[in-house]
C-alpha positions as CSV (number, residue, x, y, z in Angstrom):
1,M,-56.4,5.7,10.3
2,T,-58.8,4.7,7.6
3,D,-56.5,5.9,4.9
4,I,-53.6,3.8,6.3
5,A,-55.9,0.8,6.4
6,D,-56.9,1.3,2.8
7,I,-53.2,1.6,1.8
8,S,-52.3,-1.5,3.7
9,A,-55.1,-3.5,2.0
10,G,-53.8,-2.3,-1.4
11,L,-50.3,-3.3,-0.5
12,G,-51.5,-6.7,0.6
13,I,-53.0,-7.3,-2.8
14,A,-49.8,-6.1,-4.4
15,Q,-47.7,-8.5,-2.2
16,A,-50.0,-11.4,-3.1
17,A,-49.6,-10.6,-6.8
18,I,-45.8,-10.3,-6.8
19,A,-45.5,-13.4,-4.5
20,T,-47.6,-15.4,-7.0
21,L,-45.4,-14.1,-9.9
22,A,-42.3,-15.0,-8.0
23,T,-43.5,-18.5,-7.3
24,M,-44.4,-19.1,-10.9
25,L,-41.1,-17.8,-12.2
26,T,-38.9,-19.6,-9.6
27,I,-40.6,-22.9,-10.2
28,G,-40.9,-22.6,-13.9
29,I,-37.6,-21.0,-14.8
30,A,-35.3,-21.8,-11.8
31,F,-36.3,-25.2,-10.4
32,L,-37.6,-27.0,-13.4
33,S,-34.8,-26.0,-15.7
34,K,-32.0,-26.2,-13.1
35,P,-33.2,-28.4,-10.2
36,S,-31.0,-28.2,-7.1
37,R,-31.2,-27.7,-3.4
38,A,-30.9,-23.9,-3.9
39,T,-33.7,-23.6,-6.4
40,L,-35.9,-26.0,-4.3
41,F,-35.4,-23.8,-1.2
42,W,-36.2,-20.6,-3.2
43,S,-39.3,-22.2,-4.6
44,F,-40.4,-23.1,-1.0
45,A,-39.7,-19.6,0.1
46,F,-41.8,-17.9,-2.6
47,A,-44.6,-20.5,-2.3
48,L,-44.7,-19.9,1.4
49,A,-44.8,-16.1,0.8
50,M,-47.6,-16.5,-1.7
51,V,-49.8,-18.7,0.4
52,S,-49.2,-16.6,3.5
53,T,-49.9,-13.4,1.8
54,F,-53.2,-14.7,0.4
55,G,-54.0,-16.0,3.9
56,V,-53.4,-12.5,5.4
57,V,-55.6,-10.8,2.8
58,A,-58.3,-13.5,3.2
59,G,-58.2,-13.0,7.0
60,E,-58.6,-9.2,6.6
61,I,-61.5,-9.6,4.1
62,A,-63.3,-12.2,6.4
63,Q,-62.4,-10.0,9.4
64,S,-60.8,-13.0,11.1
65,E,-57.9,-11.7,13.1
66,T,-56.8,-15.3,14.1
67,V,-56.5,-16.4,10.5
68,R,-54.6,-13.2,9.6
69,R,-52.2,-13.6,12.4
70,I,-51.5,-17.3,11.6
71,F,-50.6,-16.5,8.0
72,L,-48.7,-13.4,9.0
73,G,-46.6,-15.5,11.3
74,C,-46.0,-18.1,8.6
75,L,-44.8,-15.4,6.3
76,M,-41.9,-14.6,8.6
77,G,-40.3,-17.9,7.7
78,A,-39.7,-17.0,4.1
79,P,-36.5,-14.9,4.5
80,A,-34.9,-17.8,6.3
81,L,-35.7,-20.1,3.3
82,L,-34.2,-17.6,0.9
83,W,-31.1,-17.4,2.9
84,S,-30.9,-21.2,3.0
85,G,-31.2,-21.3,-0.7
86,F,-28.2,-19.0,-1.2
87,R,-26.1,-21.0,1.2
88,A,-26.9,-24.1,-0.8
89,L,-25.9,-22.3,-3.9
90,W,-22.6,-21.3,-2.3
91,G,-21.8,-24.9,-1.3
92,V,-22.0,-24.4,2.4
93,R,-24.4,-25.9,5.0
94,A,-27.9,-24.7,4.6
95,F,-30.4,-24.4,7.4
96,P,-33.9,-24.8,5.8
97,W,-35.4,-26.0,9.1
98,I,-34.9,-22.5,10.5
99,G,-37.6,-21.2,8.2
100,A,-40.1,-23.7,9.5
101,V,-39.2,-23.0,13.1
102,I,-39.6,-19.2,12.7
103,G,-42.8,-19.5,10.7
104,A,-44.5,-21.8,13.2
105,A,-43.2,-20.0,16.3
106,S,-44.3,-16.7,14.9
107,A,-47.8,-17.9,14.2
108,V,-48.2,-19.3,17.7
109,L,-46.8,-16.2,19.3
110,L,-49.0,-13.8,17.4
111,V,-52.1,-15.8,18.1
112,A,-51.3,-16.3,21.7
113,A,-50.8,-12.5,22.2
114,G,-54.5,-12.1,21.6
115,E,-56.0,-8.6,21.8
116,T,-53.7,-7.5,24.6
117,I,-50.9,-5.0,24.8
118,W,-48.5,-7.9,24.2
119,F,-49.4,-8.1,20.5
120,S,-47.2,-5.2,19.7
121,P,-44.0,-6.7,21.4
122,A,-44.9,-10.1,19.8
123,Y,-45.2,-8.5,16.3
124,R,-41.9,-6.6,16.7
125,A,-40.2,-9.8,17.9
126,V,-41.3,-12.0,15.0
127,F,-40.4,-9.3,12.5
128,F,-37.0,-8.9,14.1
129,A,-36.5,-12.7,13.8
130,A,-37.2,-12.6,10.1
131,S,-34.9,-9.6,9.6
132,V,-32.1,-11.4,11.3
133,C,-32.2,-14.0,8.5
134,A,-31.9,-11.2,6.0
135,G,-29.0,-9.8,7.9
136,L,-27.3,-13.2,7.9
137,F,-27.6,-13.4,4.1
138,F,-25.9,-10.0,3.8
139,F,-23.2,-11.1,6.2
140,D,-22.6,-14.3,4.2
141,W,-22.7,-12.4,0.9
142,V,-20.3,-9.6,1.9
143,R,-17.6,-11.8,3.6
144,V,-16.6,-13.8,0.5
145,S,-15.7,-11.7,-2.6
146,A,-16.7,-14.4,-5.0
147,R,-20.3,-14.2,-3.9
148,R,-20.6,-10.5,-4.7
149,D,-21.9,-9.7,-8.1
150,R,-24.3,-7.2,-9.7
151,I,-27.2,-9.6,-9.9
152,T,-27.4,-10.1,-6.1
153,L,-26.4,-6.6,-5.2
154,P,-29.9,-5.1,-5.0
155,F,-31.1,-8.0,-2.9
156,A,-28.1,-7.7,-0.6
157,I,-28.8,-3.9,-0.1
158,M,-32.4,-4.6,0.6
159,S,-31.5,-7.4,3.0
160,L,-29.3,-5.0,5.0
161,A,-32.1,-2.4,5.0
162,F,-34.6,-5.1,6.2
163,F,-32.3,-6.0,9.1
164,A,-31.8,-2.3,10.0
165,V,-35.6,-1.7,10.0
166,G,-36.2,-4.9,12.0
167,T,-33.6,-3.9,14.6
168,A,-34.8,-0.3,14.9
169,N,-38.4,-1.6,15.2
170,A,-37.4,-4.0,18.0
171,V,-35.4,-1.3,19.9
172,A,-38.3,1.2,19.6
173,G,-40.7,-1.3,21.1
174,F,-38.3,-1.9,24.0
175,L,-37.7,1.8,24.7
176,F,-41.3,2.9,24.2
177,P,-43.6,0.2,25.6
178,P,-47.1,0.3,23.9
179,T,-50.4,0.6,25.7
180,T,-52.5,-0.6,22.7
181,G,-52.0,-2.3,19.3
182,D,-52.7,1.0,17.5
183,D,-49.1,2.0,17.6
184,L,-48.4,-0.7,14.9
185,A,-50.5,0.8,12.2
186,L,-47.7,2.9,10.7
187,V,-45.1,0.2,11.4
188,R,-47.2,-2.4,9.5
189,L,-47.5,0.0,6.6
190,V,-43.7,0.6,6.4
191,T,-42.9,-3.1,6.8
192,S,-45.5,-4.0,4.1
193,I,-43.8,-1.6,1.6
194,G,-40.4,-3.0,2.6
195,M,-41.5,-6.6,2.2
196,L,-42.8,-5.7,-1.3
197,A,-39.4,-4.3,-2.3
198,Y,-37.6,-7.2,-0.6
199,T,-39.6,-9.8,-2.5
200,A,-39.0,-8.0,-5.8
201,C,-35.2,-7.8,-5.3
202,A,-35.2,-11.5,-4.2
203,L,-37.0,-12.5,-7.4
204,V,-34.5,-10.6,-9.6
205,A,-31.6,-12.3,-7.8
206,V,-33.0,-15.8,-8.0
207,V,-34.1,-15.6,-11.6
208,G,-30.9,-13.8,-12.6
209,I,-28.7,-16.5,-11.1
210,S,-30.8,-19.3,-12.5
211,T,-30.7,-18.0,-16.1
212,R,-27.2,-16.6,-16.1
213,D,-25.7,-20.0,-17.1
214,T,-28.2,-20.9,-19.7
215,P,-27.2,-20.8,-23.4
216,L,-29.4,-17.8,-24.1
217,A,-28.0,-15.7,-21.3
218,R,-24.5,-17.0,-21.4
219,G,-23.7,-16.4,-25.1
220,S,-19.9,-16.5,-25.4
221,E,-19.2,-16.4,-21.7
222,A,-17.8,-19.2,-19.6
223,P,-19.7,-22.6,-19.5
224,A,-22.4,-23.3,-17.0
225,G,-21.1,-24.2,-13.6
226,W,-17.9,-22.1,-13.6
227,Q,-19.2,-19.5,-11.2
228,R,-20.5,-22.3,-9.0
229,F,-17.1,-23.8,-9.0
230,E,-15.5,-20.5,-8.0
231,L,-17.9,-20.1,-5.1
232,T,-17.4,-23.6,-3.9
233,A,-13.6,-23.4,-4.3
234,T,-13.5,-20.2,-2.4
235,E,-15.4,-21.6,0.5
236,R,-13.3,-24.8,0.7
237,L,-10.1,-22.8,0.5
238,T,-11.3,-20.5,3.3
239,R,-12.0,-23.5,5.5
240,A,-8.7,-25.2,4.5
241,R,-6.7,-22.1,5.5
242,A,-7.9,-22.4,9.1
243,S,-6.6,-26.0,9.4
244,A,-3.6,-25.5,7.1
245,E,-4.6,-28.5,5.0
246,P,-2.6,-29.4,1.9
247,W,-4.5,-28.4,-1.2
248,S,-3.5,-27.8,-4.8
249,L,-5.1,-26.3,-7.9
250,V,-4.4,-27.9,-11.2
251,Y,-5.0,-26.1,-14.5
252,L,-5.3,-28.4,-17.5
253,R,-5.5,-27.3,-21.1
254,L,-5.8,-29.3,-24.3
255,D,-2.8,-28.8,-26.6
256,D,-3.6,-27.7,-30.2
257,A,-7.2,-26.7,-29.4
258,T,-7.0,-24.0,-32.0
259,E,-5.9,-26.4,-34.7
260,I,-8.6,-28.9,-33.8
261,R,-11.3,-26.1,-34.1
262,Q,-9.9,-25.0,-37.5
263,M,-9.7,-28.5,-38.9
264,G,-12.8,-30.2,-37.4
265,G,-14.9,-27.2,-36.4
266,S,-16.5,-26.4,-33.0
267,A,-18.4,-29.7,-32.9
268,A,-15.2,-31.7,-33.0
269,L,-13.6,-29.6,-30.3
270,G,-16.7,-29.8,-28.2
271,K,-16.8,-33.6,-28.3
272,L,-13.1,-33.9,-27.5
273,S,-13.4,-31.3,-24.7
274,Q,-16.2,-33.4,-23.1
275,R,-14.2,-36.6,-23.2
276,F,-11.2,-34.6,-21.9
277,L,-13.4,-33.3,-19.0
278,D,-14.8,-36.7,-18.2
279,T,-11.3,-38.2,-18.1
280,V,-10.2,-35.5,-15.6
281,R,-13.2,-36.2,-13.4
282,E,-12.5,-40.0,-13.5
283,V,-8.8,-39.7,-12.6
284,F,-9.0,-37.2,-9.7
285,P,-10.6,-38.2,-6.4
286,A,-14.3,-37.8,-5.8
287,E,-13.8,-35.0,-3.3
288,A,-12.0,-32.9,-5.8
289,D,-13.9,-30.0,-7.4
290,V,-13.7,-29.8,-11.2
291,G,-14.7,-26.7,-13.3
292,T,-14.3,-25.6,-16.9
293,P,-14.0,-21.9,-17.8
294,S,-13.8,-22.6,-21.5
295,P,-13.9,-25.6,-23.9
296,G,-10.7,-27.7,-23.7
297,T,-9.8,-26.4,-20.2
298,A,-10.3,-28.0,-16.8
299,V,-9.5,-26.6,-13.4
300,V,-9.2,-29.0,-10.4
301,L,-9.1,-28.1,-6.8
302,V,-7.9,-31.2,-5.0
303,P,-7.3,-31.9,-1.2
304,R,-4.2,-34.1,-1.5
305,S,-0.5,-34.2,-0.7
306,D,2.1,-33.2,-3.3
307,A,2.9,-36.9,-3.9
308,A,-0.7,-37.8,-4.5
309,V,-1.2,-34.8,-6.9
310,R,1.9,-35.8,-8.8
311,D,0.5,-39.3,-9.3
312,H,-2.9,-37.9,-10.5
313,L,-1.1,-35.6,-13.0
314,R,0.9,-38.4,-14.5
315,A,-2.3,-40.6,-14.8
316,V,-4.5,-37.9,-16.3
317,L,-1.9,-36.9,-18.9
318,E,-1.5,-40.5,-20.0
319,R,-5.2,-41.0,-20.2
320,I,-5.7,-37.9,-22.2
321,S,-3.1,-39.0,-24.8
322,N,-5.1,-42.1,-25.4
323,L,-8.4,-40.4,-26.0
324,E,-10.2,-41.2,-29.3
325,V,-10.4,-38.4,-31.8
326,D,-12.1,-38.0,-35.2
327,M,-10.3,-40.1,-37.8
328,S,-10.1,-37.0,-40.1
329,L,-8.0,-35.1,-37.5
330,P,-4.3,-35.9,-37.9
331,I,-3.7,-34.9,-34.3
332,R,-2.8,-36.9,-31.2
333,P,-4.5,-35.4,-28.2
334,S,-2.4,-34.2,-25.4
335,A,-2.7,-31.6,-22.6
336,S,-0.5,-29.2,-20.6
337,A,-1.0,-28.9,-16.9
338,G,-0.1,-26.2,-14.4
339,W,0.1,-27.2,-10.7
340,A,-0.2,-24.6,-8.0
341,P,0.0,-25.9,-4.4
342,V,-1.2,-23.8,-1.5
343,S,2.1,-24.3,0.3
344,V,3.7,-22.1,-2.4
345,V,0.9,-19.7,-3.5
346,G,-1.4,-19.5,-0.5
347,Y,-5.2,-20.0,-0.2
348,D,-6.4,-17.2,-2.5
349,L,-8.3,-18.7,-5.4
350,D,-7.5,-15.9,-7.8
351,A,-3.8,-16.2,-7.1
352,L,-3.9,-20.0,-7.5
353,L,-5.7,-19.7,-10.8
354,Y,-3.3,-17.2,-12.1
355,M,-0.2,-19.1,-11.1
356,A,-1.5,-22.4,-12.3
357,R,-2.5,-21.0,-15.7
358,E,1.0,-19.5,-16.1
359,A,2.5,-22.8,-15.2
360,A,0.3,-24.5,-17.8
361,T,1.3,-22.0,-20.4
362,L,5.0,-22.7,-19.7
363,A,4.3,-26.5,-20.0
364,S,2.7,-25.8,-23.4
365,E,5.6,-23.7,-24.6
366,N,8.0,-26.5,-23.6
367,G,6.3,-28.9,-26.0
368,G,3.1,-29.8,-24.2
369,D,2.0,-33.2,-22.9
370,R,3.6,-32.4,-19.6
371,W,3.0,-30.5,-16.3
372,E,4.8,-27.7,-14.6
373,R,4.7,-27.0,-10.8
374,V,4.7,-23.4,-9.7
375,G,8.2,-22.6,-8.5
376,V,11.3,-20.7,-9.5
377,T,10.9,-21.3,-13.2
378,V,7.3,-20.0,-13.3
379,T,8.1,-17.1,-11.0
380,D,11.1,-16.0,-13.2
381,R,8.8,-16.2,-16.3
382,L,6.4,-13.8,-14.6
383,L,9.1,-11.4,-13.4
384,N,10.9,-11.4,-16.8
385,P,8.3,-10.8,-19.6
386,L,10.9,-11.0,-22.3
387,Q,11.2,-14.7,-21.5
388,R,7.6,-15.2,-22.8
389,S,7.2,-16.2,-26.4
């Protein structure tokens, strides 16, 4: 039993160290460089884990079981805050208050159990509550394909393992009622190792997501915000499918972008692309989502009827043709647009993007400065490759 106690003490110090590192990296790299509700909740989660872990270690050193249990209970609220941060990232409703409720309730329950046989069921219950939040993250992660990527995969696997261990621990406590608190020695050792791995995987996911869209990490990939647009658009289309709401995806592309880059360089194209994107955001309604996968391209997901979308397309093409360009460029700006309504394509984001992009290509091939709606012409073009130039 002494060996297990020594190992647990060492694991506690390791947990405190990695929680401190996670807090520093999350605040310094994630929140300060990309402040958002997601990075704020993640910062709170790791800060709570750091303070709680140090409190548990301090309680053990001071041989104060009450202090140890208070901070142990507070630690159980961290997984809920991590889950809330990811939900905020995905553009759905976050529940940060759940972390506070679980942490406070767990601390009260563990202290109230005292030195009785009820401590073991209380510990198993609070650990199960924390594991449920990890399970909810895995459920949210796996049910939408746009959320699944290599950066969050280790954390998703560890979250599922966390939930499985928490469930097994709760079931074991129910089937085999304890007589003392000694039966938790091995359980606490296993959960300490698991929490160490869980925190490490969470840190990799959070820092990876926060740095993926920075210029250093992005390189020649899509501009910052495109993945966030995909996640939000997928969520909104999923909800719209249930109510059969009229939505459309519009794919806009600057004509002559290659020529502008060749004559004016990347800086000229970048300035025009930004004015182009600002114009798109001004014309389309505030509730529309706008993303840009590459310079000179804008994708708009808009919850409007066909008549309203048609009016917005006319307005945006007219506004783009009046954009100011460098005097040295003998080019009048224009754009080609592809329009894919869900009534024709359905509510799958990938399908909408593909069809709208093909419609925009057709509009460009027909002279540009116009829009094409997905229909028979676009479909025939896809079915007959020889029609493509």
